[in-house]
N, C-alpha and C positions, 0 to 999 in steps of 0.2 A: 267522570272526575278523577277515576283511577288512571285513565290513559293519560289524561292531562297531566297529572302529578308525575307519571312515569316519564312523559316526554320531557317535562322540566328538569326532572332528576337527571336524565341522560344528556340533557343540554349543559347542565352545571358540571357533570362529571367530565363530559369532553372538554369543556374550557379548563377545568383543573388539571386534567391531564396533559393538555397542551402547555399550561404554566409550568407544570412539574418539570416536563422535559426541558422547556426553555431554561428552567432555573438549573437543571443538571449540566446542560451544554455550557451555560455561561459560568458556572461556578466550578465544575471539574475540567472543562476542556478549553480555556480560553485560547490556547495556541491552536487547536484543532478546527477552529470555526472555518466553515468553507465560504467560498467568495460568493457574490451576488450572482455570477454567472452560473454556479453550481447549484444554486437555490432555484434557478429558473429552468431546470433540468426537465421536469414534467411538461413544460410549454415548448421546449425547443424541438422534440421529436428526434433528437440526437441520441446515440449511444454514449452514456457515460463511461469514463474510464478513470480509475484511481491511479493517481500519480504521487510518488513520494520521493523526495531528494535524499541526498547522500549526508553523512555525518559532518555536523557543523556547516552545512551548507544553506544558503539562502534559497527561497523559493525561486528566484530569478534564474537559477542554475539550470532549471528544467524548462526554459523558455522555448528552447528549439523543439523539444519534444512536444510541449503543449501546443505550439503552433503547427506543427506538422500533424498532429491529432485533429486539430480544428479543420485544417487543409482536407483531411481525408474524410470529414464527415463525421467524426466523433466529437465529444466534448469532455475536457479533463476536469476531474473533481479537484479544484484548488483549495489548498489550506492556508490559513493565515499564520504560518509557522515561520518565526524568525530564523532560528537556526535549530536544525535537529540535533538532538542529543546535547543540548548545551548544559542541561541540568538533571537530567534523569538517564537511568539505564535503559538497555533495549526492551527488556521485558515489560517494563512499567509503560513505556512508550506504545507497545503492541497492545497491551491491555488497555489503555486509554483509546486508542485508535479503533480496536475492535468494538468496543462499546459505542463510541461515537458513531461509526458507520452503521450500526444497527438502529441507533436513535434516527439517523438521517435517513436511511432506508424507509423506516416506518412512518416517518413524517412526510415523506416525499412519494412514495409509491403505494399509499393506500394501505399499508399493512401487508402488502404482498411481497415481503423481503425473500421468501423461500422460492418465488417463482420467477424473481429477477437475478440473473447472475451476470456479473460483468467482468472485464479484463481489469488487471492491475499491473503498473509498470513502476519498477523501483530502482534507483541508482544507488549502488554502494551499500550502505546501511540501510537505506530505504528498501532495498530488497530483501534484506535478512530480516527486517520487521514484517514485510509481507509474507515470507516463508514461515515466520512463526505464527502468525494469525491464520493462515491458510492451513498449517499442518498440525498445530498445537490447540487451537481455539476455534475450531468449526467454521473457519474463514470461508471455506470451500462452500459453505451454504449460500454465499452470495458472491463469491469470485470464482470464476470458470477458468481463468489462467493467469498465472503469475509469470511476467516477462522482466528478468532482472538483468541489470547492466553492471558489470564488474562487482558482483555482491558476493563477499567472501563466506558463504553459508558454511563452509567447512572451518572457518576460523582463520586467524593469522598467527604469525610467530612472533612477530616484533611488538604487539600491542601488549606484551608481558610488561613492559616498561611501565605502564599505568597502575600496576598492582600496588606498589608502596603509597601512592598518593590518591587512589580512587575514591577513598572516604574524606578527603581533605579539598580536593578539586573537583567539583561537580561535574564539569565536562569530560573528566576522565572515567566516569562511571560506564558510560557507553563504549569507550576505548577499549577498556578492559574487558567488557562484555564479548568483544570481537576477538579476543585471545583465543587460541584453538583449544587452551585446556580450562578455559572458565565454565562454570556451572551452567551459564546460559548455552553455550555452544555445545557442551555435552548433552543437555537436555534437547536441544533442536536436532542433534544427530539421531537421537532415538526416535524421534516422531516421523510416523511413515508419510508418504505421498499419498494423499486421497485420490483414488482412481478417477474420481469425477472432475478433478482439476488437472489442467495441462501446464507443466512447469519448463520454462525455457530459461537457459543462462547464457549471456552474451559476456565474452571476455576477451582479452588482448594479451598476447605473449609478451609485449614491451611494457606491460603494466605491472610494475614491480610493488605497487601499493596493495593490489588485490590480483595476484597472477592466477592463471587458470587453475592451478591446483588447489586454490583456495574457493574457487567458484564453481568447480565441475560438479555436475549432478549424477548421482548413480545411474546406470542404464537401465531403464523401465520403460514399459509402453507409453507412459504418459511424461516422459522427460526427454529433453533435447538440448545439447550443447552445443554452441556456435562459438568458435574461437578465431579472431582477427590476430594479425601479426604486427601491424605498424602503428597502434596508438598507446599513448600513455592515459593513465586514469583520469587525469582531467580533461583530456581531449574527448572522451567518450560521449558524454551528454551531448556535445555540441556537432559531433560527426555526421556528415551527410549519409555516410554507409550505414551508421549505426540507425539513425532515423529512418532510412529506407528498409532496412531489416526489420525494425519494430512494425513499421507499417504493413510490410508483407505478411508478417505473422498474424497481425490482426486481421488483415483483410482476407486472408486464405482461410482462416479458421473460425472467424466470427459468424455466428448465425443471425444475421442482420434483419432478416424477414421477421424472427421471431420477436425481436426487440420493436421493430417498426409496428408490427401489429399491437404490441402493447401500448407504445407512445401514441 
């Protein structure tokens, strides 16, 4: 009888835990819900890749990167996010995404979050969020490389314009956080680059919105900077040259055999 009671209690606890996690996801992170395709990851046998778009951009802005990932044998983790940064600052968004990803990994990879580490790709502010998660929030425990495209991790000069109105107009909170003198950017600059994670920054000299000076990473064993010359900011996520570069970075360094053994 003891064993039977123990089994019943364990089953009830399991159901309660699942309901609790579902409640947390629905109540706290309605915008970070992943797509049905992402939920099918454990059955696909493909390597997942986190993909985050830029400031006030819709998910569709990353469609070219998403399709290139699928063609190369990966599967992007897609979020039902209407516009990134429309009502919250970057640190708050990073905190939400960090917690959501932990819940997602625990639910979909049998509690083996720390044995599964995957790549992450971010465009513009999306890459800044990924840097904060990886460098300040132990995100390197499940992210093994961060590839950013035109992501101003060093901050921008002109976003100081958002300071007077950042508490009145919600979408200016994230814009102000990108200012080179903001508390968020100062905090990010102090955070180290975890040796277990590889960081790549891709930028363009013709990109006045996020110039190379705002995106360049320090020279470390686990960092790399790639600078192009002919693309503007909005061109980058749709450029074939950028897509090919990202795929090369993933395929050259990704330990696919380890993932395939797991899946």
